[in-house]
C-alpha positions as CSV (number, residue, x, y, z in Angstrom):
1,X,-122.0,-101.4,-35.3
2,X,-119.1,-99.2,-36.5
3,X,-121.1,-97.8,-39.5
4,X,-124.2,-97.1,-37.5
5,X,-122.6,-94.6,-35.0
6,X,-121.3,-92.1,-37.7
7,X,-124.9,-92.1,-39.1
8,X,-126.3,-91.3,-35.8
9,X,-123.7,-88.6,-35.2
10,X,-124.5,-87.1,-38.6
11,X,-128.1,-87.0,-37.8
12,X,-127.5,-85.3,-34.4
13,X,-125.3,-82.7,-36.2
14,X,-128.0,-81.9,-38.8
15,X,-130.4,-81.5,-35.9
16,X,-128.1,-79.2,-34.1
17,X,-127.6,-77.1,-37.3
18,X,-131.4,-76.7,-37.6
19,X,-131.7,-75.6,-34.1
20,X,-129.0,-73.0,-34.5
21,X,-130.7,-71.8,-37.7
22,X,-134.0,-71.5,-35.9
23,X,-132.2,-69.5,-33.0
24,X,-130.5,-67.1,-35.5
25,X,-133.8,-66.3,-37.3
26,X,-136.2,-66.1,-34.3
27,X,-134.5,-65.7,-30.9
28,X,-132.0,-63.1,-32.1
29,X,-134.3,-61.1,-34.4
30,X,-133.9,-57.3,-34.0
31,X,-131.6,-57.8,-31.0
32,X,-129.1,-55.3,-32.5
33,X,-131.6,-52.5,-33.2
34,X,-131.0,-49.5,-31.0
35,X,-133.3,-47.2,-29.3
36,X,-136.3,-49.6,-29.4
37,X,-139.5,-48.5,-27.7
38,X,-141.7,-51.0,-25.6
39,X,-144.4,-50.7,-28.2
40,X,-143.3,-51.3,-31.9
41,X,-144.0,-48.2,-33.9
42,X,-146.0,-48.8,-37.2
43,X,-147.0,-46.0,-39.5
44,X,-147.6,-45.1,-43.1
45,X,-147.1,-41.4,-42.6
46,X,-144.0,-39.5,-43.8
47,X,-143.2,-37.9,-40.5
48,X,-144.8,-38.9,-37.1
49,X,-143.8,-37.9,-33.6
50,X,-144.0,-40.5,-30.8
51,X,-143.1,-40.6,-27.0
52,X,-140.6,-43.0,-25.7
53,X,-143.3,-45.6,-25.1
54,X,-144.1,-45.6,-28.7
55,X,-147.5,-43.7,-28.3
56,X,-148.4,-41.2,-30.9
57,X,-147.8,-37.6,-29.9
58,X,-148.9,-34.2,-31.1
59,X,-146.1,-32.0,-31.8
60,X,-146.1,-28.6,-33.6
61,X,-142.7,-27.4,-34.7
62,X,-141.9,-24.0,-35.9
63,X,-138.6,-22.5,-37.2
64,X,-135.9,-23.6,-35.0
65,X,-134.1,-20.9,-33.0
66,X,-131.4,-22.2,-30.6
67,X,-131.6,-20.6,-27.2
68,X,-128.2,-20.3,-25.6
69,X,-127.5,-22.7,-22.7
70,X,-124.8,-23.7,-20.2
71,X,-121.9,-25.4,-22.0
72,X,-122.4,-23.6,-25.4
73,X,-119.5,-21.9,-27.0
74,X,-120.2,-18.5,-28.4
75,X,-118.5,-16.7,-31.3
76,X,-118.7,-12.8,-31.1
77,X,-117.6,-10.5,-34.0
78,X,-117.6,-6.7,-34.2
79,X,-118.8,-5.8,-37.8
80,X,-118.1,-2.0,-37.9
81,X,-115.4,0.5,-36.7
82,X,-115.4,1.9,-33.3
83,X,-113.4,4.3,-31.1
84,X,-112.5,2.9,-27.7
85,X,-108.8,3.6,-27.2
86,X,-105.8,1.5,-28.1
87,X,-105.8,-1.0,-25.3
88,X,-109.5,-1.6,-25.4
89,X,-109.3,-1.8,-29.1
90,X,-106.7,-4.7,-28.9
91,X,-109.1,-6.5,-26.6
92,X,-112.1,-6.0,-28.8
93,X,-110.2,-6.8,-31.9
94,X,-109.1,-10.1,-30.5
95,X,-112.7,-10.7,-29.9
96,X,-113.6,-9.9,-33.5
97,X,-111.0,-12.3,-34.7
98,X,-112.5,-15.2,-32.9
99,X,-114.5,-17.5,-35.0
100,X,-111.9,-18.9,-37.4
101,X,-112.1,-22.3,-35.7
102,X,-114.9,-24.3,-34.2
103,X,-112.5,-24.7,-31.1
104,X,-112.5,-21.0,-30.5
105,X,-115.1,-18.9,-28.6
106,X,-116.5,-18.0,-25.3
107,X,-117.7,-20.8,-23.2
108,X,-121.0,-20.4,-21.3
109,X,-120.2,-21.1,-17.7
110,X,-122.1,-23.2,-15.2
111,X,-123.3,-20.0,-13.6
112,X,-125.0,-18.9,-17.0
113,X,-122.4,-16.2,-17.7
114,X,-119.7,-15.6,-20.2
115,X,-116.7,-13.3,-19.6
116,X,-116.0,-10.8,-22.3
117,X,-113.4,-8.1,-22.7
118,X,-114.2,-4.8,-21.0
119,X,-117.7,-5.6,-19.8
120,X,-116.6,-8.8,-17.8
121,X,-119.4,-11.3,-16.9
122,X,-122.7,-11.2,-18.6
123,X,-125.6,-13.5,-18.6
124,X,-127.0,-14.5,-22.0
125,X,-128.5,-17.9,-21.3
126,X,-131.9,-18.4,-22.6
127,X,-131.4,-15.9,-25.5
128,X,-131.3,-16.6,-29.1
129,X,-128.2,-15.4,-30.9
130,X,-130.0,-12.3,-32.3
131,X,-131.3,-11.4,-28.8
132,X,-127.8,-11.9,-27.4
133,X,-126.3,-9.7,-30.1
134,X,-128.7,-6.9,-29.2
135,X,-127.9,-7.2,-25.5
136,X,-124.2,-7.1,-26.2
137,X,-124.6,-4.0,-28.4
138,X,-126.4,-2.3,-25.5
139,X,-123.6,-3.2,-23.1
140,X,-120.7,-2.1,-25.5
141,X,-122.5,0.8,-27.0
142,X,-123.3,2.4,-23.6
143,X,-119.8,2.6,-22.4
144,X,-117.0,1.6,-24.9
145,X,-118.1,1.5,-28.6
146,X,-119.8,4.0,-30.8
147,X,-122.9,2.4,-32.5
148,X,-121.5,-1.2,-32.3
149,X,-122.8,-3.8,-34.8
150,X,-122.2,-7.2,-33.2
151,X,-122.8,-10.7,-34.7
152,X,-123.2,-13.7,-32.4
153,X,-123.0,-17.3,-33.5
154,X,-123.1,-20.7,-31.7
155,X,-120.1,-22.8,-32.5
156,X,-121.0,-25.8,-30.4
157,X,-124.2,-26.8,-32.2
158,X,-123.9,-30.5,-32.9
159,X,-125.8,-33.7,-33.8
160,X,-125.0,-37.3,-33.4
161,X,-125.8,-39.8,-36.2
162,X,-125.7,-43.5,-35.9
163,X,-126.6,-46.8,-37.7
164,X,-126.4,-47.4,-41.4
165,X,-124.6,-44.3,-42.4
166,X,-121.3,-43.9,-44.3
167,X,-119.7,-41.9,-41.6
168,X,-121.5,-42.2,-38.3
169,X,-120.4,-39.9,-35.4
170,X,-120.8,-36.4,-34.1
171,X,-121.2,-33.5,-36.6
172,X,-120.8,-29.9,-35.8
173,X,-123.4,-27.7,-37.5
174,X,-122.6,-24.3,-39.0
175,X,-126.1,-23.0,-38.9
176,X,-129.4,-23.4,-36.9
177,X,-131.9,-24.5,-39.5
178,X,-130.1,-27.5,-40.8
179,X,-132.4,-30.2,-42.0
180,X,-132.2,-34.0,-41.7
181,X,-131.2,-34.3,-45.4
182,X,-128.2,-31.9,-44.8
183,X,-126.9,-33.9,-41.9
184,X,-127.2,-37.2,-43.8
185,X,-125.3,-35.6,-46.7
186,X,-122.6,-34.4,-44.3
187,X,-122.2,-37.9,-43.0
188,X,-121.6,-39.4,-46.4
189,X,-125.1,-40.6,-47.2
190,X,-127.1,-43.7,-46.3
191,X,-125.8,-47.1,-46.7
192,X,-127.7,-49.7,-48.9
193,X,-128.3,-51.7,-45.7
194,X,-130.2,-48.7,-44.1
195,X,-134.0,-48.4,-43.9
196,X,-135.0,-45.2,-45.7
197,X,-138.5,-45.4,-44.2
198,X,-137.3,-45.8,-40.6
199,X,-134.9,-43.0,-39.7
200,X,-135.4,-41.9,-36.2
201,X,-134.6,-38.6,-34.6
202,X,-134.4,-38.7,-30.8
203,X,-135.1,-35.3,-29.3
204,X,-135.6,-35.0,-25.5
205,X,-138.5,-37.4,-24.7
206,X,-139.7,-37.5,-28.4
207,X,-138.9,-39.9,-31.2
208,X,-139.5,-38.5,-34.7
209,X,-139.9,-41.3,-37.2
210,X,-139.1,-40.1,-40.8
211,X,-139.9,-41.9,-44.2
212,X,-137.5,-40.2,-46.6
213,X,-139.0,-42.4,-49.5
214,X,-141.9,-40.0,-49.5
215,X,-141.3,-36.5,-50.8
216,X,-143.8,-34.9,-48.3
217,X,-141.3,-35.7,-45.5
218,X,-139.3,-32.7,-46.7
219,X,-142.0,-30.2,-45.9
220,X,-142.2,-31.1,-42.1
221,X,-140.5,-28.7,-39.8
222,X,-139.9,-31.7,-37.5
223,X,-136.9,-32.8,-39.5
224,X,-135.1,-29.6,-38.9
225,X,-132.3,-30.7,-36.7
226,X,-131.8,-29.2,-33.2
227,X,-128.7,-29.0,-31.1
228,X,-128.2,-32.4,-29.2
229,X,-130.4,-34.5,-31.5
230,X,-129.6,-38.1,-32.1
231,X,-130.3,-39.6,-35.5
232,X,-130.5,-43.3,-36.0
233,X,-130.7,-45.1,-39.4
234,X,-132.2,-48.6,-38.7
235,X,-130.6,-51.6,-40.6
236,X,-132.7,-54.1,-42.6
237,X,-133.6,-57.4,-40.7
238,X,-130.7,-59.5,-41.9
239,X,-128.1,-56.7,-41.1
240,X,-129.7,-56.3,-37.7
241,X,-128.9,-60.0,-36.8
242,X,-125.2,-59.8,-38.0
243,X,-123.6,-60.1,-34.6
244,X,-125.8,-63.0,-33.5
245,X,-125.5,-64.9,-36.8
246,X,-121.7,-64.4,-36.7
247,X,-121.6,-65.9,-33.2
248,X,-123.7,-68.8,-34.3
249,X,-121.6,-69.3,-37.4
250,X,-118.5,-69.7,-35.2
251,X,-120.2,-72.3,-33.1
252,X,-121.6,-74.1,-36.1
253,X,-118.0,-74.2,-37.6
254,X,-116.7,-75.9,-34.4
255,X,-119.5,-78.4,-34.2
256,X,-119.0,-79.4,-37.8
257,X,-115.2,-79.7,-37.5
258,X,-115.5,-81.9,-34.4
259,X,-118.3,-84.1,-36.2
260,X,-116.2,-84.5,-39.3
261,X,-113.1,-85.4,-37.4
262,X,-115.1,-88.0,-35.3
263,X,-116.7,-89.5,-38.4
264,X,-113.2,-89.7,-40.2
265,X,-111.6,-91.4,-37.0
266,X,-114.5,-93.9,-36.8
267,X,-114.1,-94.7,-40.5
268,X,-110.3,-95.2,-40.2
269,X,-111.0,-97.5,-37.2
270,X,-113.5,-99.4,-39.2
271,X,-111.2,-99.9,-42.0
272,X,-108.4,-101.1,-39.8
273,X,-110.7,-103.5,-38.1
């Protein structure tokens, strides 16, 4: 009887391992994929736009022009000489020197205004940077500066990139028309475990699915990154199950250890008997 029990225990252990293997391959499949839609997206196109339900959507993108919004940080530079008096010149010069760091600039307040030297509060929300520059040239040129030439830039343009990327995180953009390929390059490139044909750009209520294996994807204006976009590089199947498999491996190790100790103890008892 002493030899039968270990065989039964071994059989039970093998069955348990088979069950754990089935769970790891089926129950936990795609559990770690982010930003899944209720309906699985399947397409052979290079670039396709879907809504958050996974339904095909028609979207016509043109050249991206960021419109200033609350919370943006604005850089303002005077590009020519002007005659506005010593004190005012010092104020304007400090404005002209802004822009050496991404942390500098004027914050657009919750009331849609920014506070500038000499002219005070002014509303530029909803304007492109060129439209804002023309408006400021009008404000300064009418009272303080002779024929001002003003440049406006947005220092707070950013994108978040996640998934199978070398350096995931938030990236500040130095220009408006930055492509998906540029952002991937800035983040160190794709990992080998990342799906090149399932790169997602989350933009408001849209999901843009990009297949970078196809050269025609580079011609789509949809992959021009906009402020606040979220980019996600999906992992391959085995990578997407890593956490679940790791947990099951730990459980399997415990079960095997207990089984082996039990079998060894029974064999020792059998020998002593």
